C-alpha positions in Angstrom: -0.1 0.0 0.1 1.8 3.5 -1.0 2.6 6.1 1.8 -0.1 8.3 0.7 -2.5 5.3 1.0 -1.3 4.6 4.6 -1.5 8.1 5.6 -4.9 8.6 4.6 -5.8 5.5 6.0 -4.6 6.2 9.5 -6.6 9.9 9.5 -9.6 7.6 8.3 -9.3 5.2 11.6 -8.8 8.4 13.8 -12.1 10.1 12.4 -13.5 6.6 12.5 -13.8 7.1 16.5 -16.4 9.5 16.0 -18.8 6.7 14.3 -17.2 4.2 16.9 -18.7 6.0 19.6 -22.1 5.8 17.4 -22.1 2.4 17.5 -21.2 1.8 21.1 -23.6 4.2 22.4 -26.3 2.9 20.1 -25.3 -0.7 21.5 -24.6 -0.5 25.2 -28.3 1.0 25.8 -29.3 -2.9 25.4 -27.4 -4.4 27.5 -27.6 -1.6 30.5 -31.4 -1.6 30.6 -31.4 -5.0 30.9 -29.4 -5.6 33.9 -31.7 -5.8 37.2 -29.1 -3.5 39.3 -29.9 -0.7 36.6 -33.6 -1.2 37.0 -33.2 -1.3 41.0 -31.4 1.9 40.6 -33.3 3.9 38.9 -36.6 3.0 40.9 -38.0 0.3 38.5 -38.9 3.0 35.5 -42.0 2.1 33.8 -42.0 0.9 30.3 -42.8 4.2 28.6 -39.2 5.4 30.2 -37.2 2.2 29.4 -38.4 2.4 25.8 -37.7 6.4 25.9 -33.9 5.5 26.7 -33.6 4.2 22.7 -36.7 7.1 21.7 -34.9 9.7 23.0 -31.3 8.7 22.2 -32.5 8.3 18.5 -34.3 11.9 18.3 -31.3 13.4 19.7 -29.6 12.0 16.5 -31.8 13.2 14.4 -31.7 16.7 15.7 -28.0 16.4 15.6 -28.0 15.7 12.1 -30.3 18.5 11.3 -27.8 20.6 13.1 -25.4 19.8 10.3 -27.7 20.8 7.9 -27.5 24.1 9.5 -24.1 25.1 10.8 -21.7 22.2 9.7 -20.7 24.2 6.4 -20.3 27.5 8.8 -17.9 26.0 11.4 -16.1 23.3 9.0 -15.8 19.9 9.1 -12.8 19.6 12.0 -14.6 22.6 14.2 -18.0 21.2 13.6 -16.6 17.5 15.2 -14.6 19.2 17.8 -18.0 21.0 19.2 -19.4 17.5 18.8 -16.7 15.9 20.8 -17.2 18.0 23.8 -21.0 17.3 23.6 -20.7 13.9 23.5 -18.1 13.6 26.2 -20.8 15.6 28.7 -23.5 13.4 27.6 -21.1 10.0 28.2 -20.3 11.4 31.5 -23.8 12.1 32.5 -24.7 8.7 31.6 -22.0 7.0 33.9 -22.7 9.4 36.6 -26.5 9.3 36.4 -28.5 9.5 40.0 -31.7 9.0 38.6 -34.0 8.3 35.4 -34.1 11.8 34.1 -30.5 12.6 34.5 -29.7 9.4 32.5 -32.3 10.4 29.4 -30.6 13.9 29.8 -27.5 11.8 28.9 -29.1 9.8 26.2 -29.9 12.8 24.8 -26.5 14.4 24.3 -25.0 11.6 23.2 -27.6 11.1 20.6 -27.4 14.7 19.6 -23.9 14.5 19.3 -23.5 11.4 17.2 -26.4 12.0 14.9 -23.8 14.7 13.6 -20.5 12.9 13.6 -21.8 10.0 12.1 -23.0 11.7 9.0 -20.0 14.1 9.1 -16.9 11.7 9.2 -17.9 9.9 5.8 -18.2 13.5 4.2 -15.2 14.6 5.6 -13.0 11.4 4.8 -14.7 11.2 1.2 -13.2 14.7 0.4 -9.8 13.9 1.5 -9.3 10.5 -0.5 -8.1 9.3 -3.8 -10.5 8.2 -6.2 -8.9 4.7 -6.1 -9.2 4.2 -2.7 -12.3 6.4 -1.6 -14.4 3.2 -1.1 -11.8 2.1 1.8 -10.8 5.2 3.1 -14.4 6.3 3.3 -15.8 2.7 4.3 -13.7 2.8 7.3 -16.4 5.2 8.9 -18.9 2.8 8.7 -16.6 0.4 10.1 -16.5 2.2 13.3 -20.1 1.8 13.4 -19.6 -2.3 13.2 -16.8 -2.4 15.6 -18.6 0.6 18.2 -21.6 -2.2 18.3 -19.0 -5.5 18.7 -17.2 -3.8 21.3 -20.5 -2.7 23.4 -22.0 -5.9 22.8 -18.7 -7.6 24.4 -18.3 -5.1 27.4 -22.0 -5.8 28.4 -21.7 -9.4 28.4 -18.5 -9.4 30.4 -19.8 -7.0 32.9 -23.2 -8.9 33.5 -20.7 -11.3 35.3 -19.6 -8.6 37.5 -20.9 -8.7 41.5 -24.6 -7.4 41.4 -24.5 -3.3 41.7 -23.8 -0.3 39.8 -20.6 -1.6 38.5 -22.3 -3.7 36.0 -23.6 -0.7 33.9 -21.7 2.2 35.1 -18.4 0.6 33.9 -19.5 -0.2 30.3 -21.0 3.4 29.9 -17.7 4.9 31.7 -15.7 3.0 28.8 -17.0 5.6 26.2 -15.6 8.9 28.3 -11.7 8.8 26.7 -12.8 8.6 23.0 -14.5 11.8 22.4 -11.3 13.5 24.2 -8.8 12.1 22.1 -10.6 12.9 19.4 -11.0 16.6 19.9 -7.4 16.4 20.7 -6.2 14.9 17.2 -9.2 17.3 15.5 -7.0 19.9 17.0 -3.5 18.9 16.4 -2.9 17.1 13.2 -5.9 16.1 11.5 -5.6 17.9 8.2 -8.7 20.0 6.6 -10.5 18.9 3.7 -9.1 20.8 0.6 -12.5 20.6 -1.4 -13.7 22.7 2.0 -10.8 25.4 1.9 -11.5 25.8 -1.9 -15.1 26.7 -1.4 -14.0 29.1 0.9 -11.7 30.9 -1.1 -8.6 29.7 0.7 -6.6 28.5 -2.4 -3.2 28.4 -1.0 -4.3 26.5 2.0 -6.2 24.0 0.0 -3.0 23.5 -2.2 -1.3 22.6 1.1 -3.6 20.2 2.3 -4.1 18.7 -1.1 -0.4 18.2 -1.2 0.0 16.8 2.4 -2.8 13.9 1.5 -2.1 13.2 -1.9 1.4 12.1 -1.9 1.3 9.4 -4.2 1.1 12.0 -7.3 4.1 13.7 -9.2 4.2 17.2 -9.2 2.7 17.5 -12.9 -0.3 14.9 -11.6 -0.7 17.1 -8.6 -1.2 20.2 -10.4 -3.7 18.6 -12.8 -6.1 17.3 -10.0 -6.1 20.1 -7.7 -6.5 22.3 -11.0 -9.5 20.1 -12.0 -11.0 19.7 -8.5 -10.8 23.9 -7.9 -12.2 24.5 -11.3 -15.0 22.3 -10.7 -15.8 23.6 -7.0 -15.5 27.2 -8.4 -18.1 26.3 -11.2 -20.8 24.8 -9.1 -20.1 27.8 -6.6 -21.3 30.2 -9.6 -24.7 28.8 -9.5 -26.3 30.7 -6.1 -29.0 28.3 -4.5 -30.8 30.3 -2.1 -33.7 27.7 -1.4 -34.9 24.0 -1.1 -36.8 24.3 -4.2 -33.8 25.3 -6.1 -31.6 22.5 -4.3 -34.2 19.6 -6.2 -34.2 22.0 -9.5 -30.7 21.6 -9.8 -29.7 18.7 -8.2 -32.9 16.5 -7.8 -31.5 13.2 -8.8 -28.3 13.3 -6.4 -30.5 14.8 -3.6 -33.3 12.3 -3.7 -30.6 9.2 -4.2 -28.6 10.7 -1.6 -31.6 10.8 1.1 -33.2 7.6 -0.6 -30.1 5.4 -0.1 -30.3 6.7 4.0 -34.0 5.6 4.0 -33.4 2.4 2.4 -30.9 1.4 5.3 -33.9 1.9 7.8 -36.1 0.2 5.8 -33.9 -3.0 5.8 -35.1 -3.6 9.4 -31.5 -3.5 10.2 -32.2 -1.6 13.6 -35.3 -3.6 14.4 -33.8 -6.9 14.2 -30.6 -5.5 16.0 -32.8 -4.1 18.9 -35.1 -7.0 19.2 -32.6 -9.8 18.7 -32.7 -10.8 22.7 -36.6 -10.9 22.4 -36.2 -14.1 19.6 -33.3 -15.5 21.8 -35.5 -15.3 24.9 -38.2 -16.8 23.1 -36.3 -19.9 22.4 -35.4 -20.4 25.6 -31.9 -19.4 26.0 -30.6 -17.7 29.3 -29.5 -14.4 30.2 -25.8 -14.7 29.9 -26.3 -16.6 26.6 -28.3 -14.2 25.2 -25.7 -11.3 25.5 -23.2 -13.6 24.2 -25.2 -14.5 21.3 -25.6 -11.0 21.0 -21.9 -10.5 20.9 -21.8 -13.0 18.3 -24.2 -10.7 16.2 -21.6 -7.8 16.8 -18.5 -9.5 16.0 -19.9 -11.2 12.6 -21.2 -7.8 11.8 -17.7 -6.2 12.3 -15.4 -9.0 10.4 -17.8 -8.8 7.5 -17.8 -5.2 7.3 -13.8 -4.7 7.3 -13.7 -7.5 4.9 -15.9 -6.1 2.3 -14.7 -3.0 2.6 -11.0 -3.6 2.1 -11.8 -6.4 -0.8 -14.8 -5.4 -2.7 -15.6 -1.5 -2.2 -13.3 -0.4 -4.7 -12.7 -3.4 -6.6 -16.5 -4.3 -7.3 -18.0 -1.0 -6.9 -21.1 0.7 -4.7 -23.8 -0.2 -7.0 -22.9 -3.7 -7.2 -22.7 -3.9 -3.4 -26.2 -2.1 -2.9 -28.1 -4.7 -5.1 -26.5 -7.7 -4.0 -27.6 -6.6 -0.5 -30.8 -5.8 -1.2 -31.4 -9.2 -3.1 -29.7 -11.0 0.1 -31.6 -9.4 2.4 -35.1 -10.1 0.8 -34.3 -13.8 0.6 -32.6 -13.8 4.0 -35.7 -12.1 5.7 -38.3 -14.5 3.7 -35.9 -17.3 5.5 -35.9 -15.5 8.9 -39.6 -15.1 9.1 -40.2 -19.0 8.0 -38.1 -20.4 10.5 -39.4 -18.5 13.2 -42.9 -19.0 12.6 -41.8 -22.9 12.2 -39.6 -23.3 15.2 -40.2 -20.7 17.9 -43.1 -22.0 19.8 -41.7 -26.0 19.2 -39.2 -28.1 21.1 -37.3 -28.7 18.0 -33.7 -27.6 19.1 -32.3 -27.7 15.5 -34.8 -25.8 13.8 -34.4 -23.4 16.5 -30.9 -23.2 15.4 -31.7 -22.6 12.0 -33.9 -19.3 13.1 -31.1 -18.3 15.0 -29.0 -18.4 11.7 -31.1 -16.3 9.9 -30.4 -13.5 12.4 -26.9 -13.9 11.9 -26.8 -14.5 7.9 -28.9 -11.2 7.9 -26.0 -9.1 9.7 -23.4 -10.6 7.6 -25.5 -10.0 4.4 -26.1 -6.1 5.8 -23.2 -4.8 7.5 -21.1 -6.3 4.5 -22.6 -5.1 1.7 -24.9 -2.2 2.9 -23.7 -0.6 6.0 -20.0 1.3 5.0 -21.5 1.1 1.1 -24.3 3.4 1.6 -22.8 6.4 4.0 -19.9 6.5 1.9 -22.4 6.6 -1.3 -24.6 9.1 0.2 -21.8 11.6 0.7 -19.8 11.2 -2.6 -23.0 11.5 -4.9 -23.6 15.5 -3.6 -21.9 18.3 -4.9 -19.7 20.4 -2.6 -22.1 22.9 -1.8 -24.8 20.7 -0.6 -22.7 17.7 0.7 -22.8 18.7 4.5 -26.5 20.1 4.2 -28.1 17.0 2.2 -26.0 14.7 4.0 -27.9 16.1 7.4 -31.3 15.7 5.7 -30.3 12.3 4.6 -28.7 11.3 8.1 -31.9 12.6 9.7 -34.5 11.0 7.7 -32.2 7.4 8.5 -33.1 8.4 12.3 -36.9 9.4 12.2 -37.9 6.0 10.1 -36.0 4.4 12.9 -37.6 5.9 15.5 -40.9 4.8 14.1 -39.9 1.1 13.5 -38.2 0.4 16.5 -41.1 2.3 18.8 -43.4 0.0 16.7 -41.3 -3.3 16.9 -42.5 -4.3 20.3 -46.4 -3.9 19.4 -45.6 -5.6 16.1 -43.7 -8.4 17.3 -46.4 -9.4 19.9 -49.5 -8.9 17.5 -48.3 -9.8 13.7 -44.9 -12.2 15.0 -42.4 -12.8 12.4 -44.8 -11.3 9.5 -43.4 -8.1 10.5 -40.0 -9.1 8.5 -42.4 -9.0 5.3 -42.9 -5.2 6.0 -39.0 -5.0 5.5 -38.9 -7.6 2.7 -41.4 -5.0 0.6 -39.8 -2.0 1.4 -36.5 -3.5 0.4 -37.7 -5.1 -2.7 -39.0 -1.4 -3.7 -35.6 0.1 -3.4 -33.9 -2.7 -4.8 -36.1 -1.6 -8.2 -34.7 2.4 -7.5 -31.4 1.4 -6.8 -31.5 -0.8 -10.1 -32.8 2.1 -12.4 -31.3 5.0 -10.5 -28.0 4.6 -8.6 -25.0 5.2 -10.8 -21.6 3.4 -10.1 -19.1 5.7 -8.3 -16.2 3.9 -7.8 -12.3 5.3 -9.0 -14.0 8.4 -10.0 -13.1 11.9 -8.4 -15.8 13.5 -6.8 -16.3 16.4 -9.3 -16.4 13.6 -12.0 -19.3 11.9 -10.6 -21.4 15.2 -11.4 -21.4 13.7 -15.1 -22.9 10.6 -14.1 -26.0 12.4 -13.0 -26.2 14.6 -16.0 -24.8 18.1 -14.5 -22.4 19.9 -16.0 -19.1 19.3 -15.4 -15.5 21.3 -15.9 -12.9 19.4 -18.7 -9.5 19.8 -19.1 -9.3 18.1 -23.0 -5.4 18.4 -23.1 -3.0 19.7 -20.0 0.5 20.2 -21.4 2.7 21.0 -18.6 5.7 22.1 -20.8 3.5 24.9 -22.3 2.8 28.4 -20.3 -0.8 28.2 -19.8 0.2 26.4 -16.5 2.7 27.0 -14.5 4.3 25.3 -11.6 7.0 26.1 -9.3 8.4 23.3 -6.7 9.9 24.8 -3.4 12.7 22.3 -2.3 11.8 21.1 1.2 8.0 22.2 1.7 7.3 21.4 -1.7 4.8 24.3 -2.0 3.2 24.7 -5.4 1.9 27.6 -7.2 -0.5 26.7 -9.7 -1.7 29.2 -12.7 -5.5 30.5 -13.8 -6.7 27.3 -15.9 -5.6 27.2 -19.7 -8.1 28.0 -22.6 -8.6 24.4 -23.0 -10.5 24.3 -19.7 -14.1 24.4 -20.8 -17.9 23.8 -19.5 -19.7 21.1 -21.2 -22.6 19.2 -20.6 -21.7 15.3 -20.2 
């Protein structure tokens, strides 16, 4: 792997602390509210208050995503994430130190608000600092952070279930989160590079050039000059079209905006959160004891991370986003039908082998969802958008993801109680609908720069037909040591054309 890839991958791993916190804090609630010690300490909260531990958190996520839409561009990628680090740290401290259910819910709301903004900002940031040939790997790390957080939270929750009865059983897992937000804040403040695309948009061309050289160390001077010029001119061209209203957003970039929002709504409607939150209901109905339920949930998280990491490394850039989305949706349709049939046949029987096949359906689902869709959809939703709208629309897309999740998870207990395994068929129908949409309207984005992707949606792009760095149209000046490069205005060969 080239030096620049290792550098970008290191930055991606550090930025993914933000999505790790999302996965961990989302997952740890499942084991926390299951501890009898937590129930007794909180004075046996009602089912409504216990359910609010999940719903308040997801509502906070939606608010954080909407805040990204309003202020993220003004603050900038790094500064916005720094603010969220402060908020998530406060939220995790409050949860860990909670003296009553009200304090606990306040901590959940704060943490949810922070990670809601973080989980959609990280893929935006990583998509903008990665090279076209490895953007699937670099950008996909954000999704791997989610699955890693889920896995770690499950195993920490399972391990702490063996602790002596008392607050340690639930305070310790919550406290594990506290250092991560502080670490990410320090990294963002000191060594994390700014997005050169964001800097160009803000008119900071010299700083953008320095940051671009810093993250694209694989390019020789002529290649660097060409790619930076293309990137800069496309962004400046798009900025000429001032967008004053939401109506204009859909007039100019309807296809790209709908794809970004649609792909995030799609992930919720696969039923992933319902299956993840309520897998313990299935395990309990199969007669499995509480400790084994936590172990099985931990295995679920482990499979999620391993499948996510392997496909991010070996498929996203090589096979492509579109193929992964289509394959993932087709797999989910088949697996959810299988899971529904297995649960109907064996959930209330004494057939232990059949019950094993019912559990297998849950594991097949997590393998397919996290392997094919988790990282792919977060990255794809960011990279299809133009720079002027990337943060704003990703905030809206993430909010739609969280809002749909609230509705589905709140309906989960009632749905499983009344229509049982037939609830899966709702997700089968939704996945089939999005399979058709993805087939006809989702273009491939692998191996293409963020600016070139505009052409796949029929938008105008800036083209450089021929660049000869030996002629006077483009000047380049190298300074030995700091490698600062001065790039001249675009050559006459640069033209605006409709692709």
